[in-house]
C-alpha positions as CSV (number, residue, x, y, z in Angstrom):
1,X,98.7,86.0,126.7
2,X,99.8,89.4,125.5
3,X,97.2,92.0,126.5
4,X,99.0,95.0,125.5
5,X,97.4,97.7,123.4
6,X,97.9,97.1,119.6
7,X,97.9,100.5,118.0
8,X,100.1,102.5,115.7
9,X,102.5,103.7,118.4
10,X,103.0,99.9,119.8
11,X,103.3,98.8,116.2
12,X,106.2,101.1,115.5
13,X,107.7,99.8,119.0
14,X,107.3,96.3,117.8
15,X,109.1,97.0,114.6
16,X,111.9,98.6,116.3
17,X,111.2,102.2,115.2
18,X,110.7,105.2,117.2
19,X,107.0,105.4,118.4
20,X,106.3,109.0,119.3
21,X,103.6,110.8,117.2
22,X,106.2,113.1,115.9
23,X,108.4,110.2,114.9
24,X,105.5,108.2,113.1
25,X,104.6,111.5,111.3
26,X,108.2,112.0,110.1
27,X,108.2,108.4,108.9
28,X,105.0,108.6,107.2
29,X,106.2,111.7,105.5
30,X,109.6,110.3,104.3
31,X,108.1,107.1,103.0
32,X,104.7,108.1,101.4
33,X,103.1,107.8,99.2
34,X,103.7,104.2,98.5
35,X,103.7,102.6,95.0
36,X,100.4,100.9,94.3
37,X,101.9,97.6,92.9
38,X,102.6,95.8,96.0
39,X,101.6,95.1,99.6
40,X,103.2,97.3,102.4
41,X,105.6,94.6,103.5
42,X,107.2,94.5,100.0
43,X,108.4,98.2,100.3
44,X,112.2,98.7,100.1
45,X,112.5,100.2,103.4
46,X,111.6,97.5,105.7
47,X,114.2,95.0,107.2
48,X,113.4,91.3,106.4
49,X,112.1,90.8,110.0
50,X,110.0,93.9,109.9
51,X,108.6,92.8,106.5
52,X,107.8,89.4,107.7
53,X,106.1,90.6,110.8
54,X,103.9,92.9,108.8
55,X,103.1,90.1,106.3
56,X,102.2,87.7,109.0
57,X,100.1,90.0,110.9
58,X,98.1,91.0,108.0
59,X,97.8,87.5,106.5
60,X,96.8,85.9,109.7
61,X,94.5,88.6,110.7
62,X,96.4,88.8,113.9
63,X,96.2,91.2,116.9
64,X,98.2,93.6,114.9
65,X,96.2,93.6,111.6
66,X,94.3,96.7,112.5
67,X,97.4,98.7,113.3
68,X,99.1,97.3,110.1
69,X,96.0,98.3,108.2
70,X,96.1,101.8,109.7
71,X,99.8,102.3,108.9
72,X,99.1,101.0,105.2
73,X,96.3,103.7,104.9
74,X,98.6,106.6,106.1
75,X,101.3,105.6,103.8
76,X,99.0,105.3,100.8
77,X,97.2,108.6,101.3
78,X,100.1,111.3,101.5
């Protein structure tokens, strides 16, 4: 069983993205604010694998769901 922490940094790592605080801030600044007409995983900047991971994590309320929600909130409030 995977016991690693599930937070914003490790979510970015899981998505294959740079995960430092500065990298995450830059990502959010470059993609926010998101349009309001679709879920996070339907945004144009995700690869198909990233989008599938985000959708599955959210819909199944998986261990990653809280980190996905945090990212969603960050991208909607800028």
